[in-house]
C-alpha positions in Angstrom: 101.4 -90.8 237.8 100.6 -87.9 239.4 97.2 -86.7 239.8 96.6 -90.0 240.8 98.3 -90.0 243.5 97.1 -86.5 244.7 93.2 -88.4 244.0 94.4 -90.4 246.3 95.7 -88.5 249.2 92.8 -86.5 249.2 90.4 -88.7 249.0 92.4 -90.4 252.5 92.0 -87.3 253.3 87.9 -86.9 253.5 86.2 -90.7 253.3 84.2 -90.3 250.6 80.8 -89.6 251.7 81.5 -85.4 252.8 81.9 -85.5 248.7 84.1 -83.5 245.6 
């Protein structure tokens, strides 16, 4: 549980639409 948290926060930061 480390990268998952970061990826989760990033996804919340910018919704799936802008890209990666």
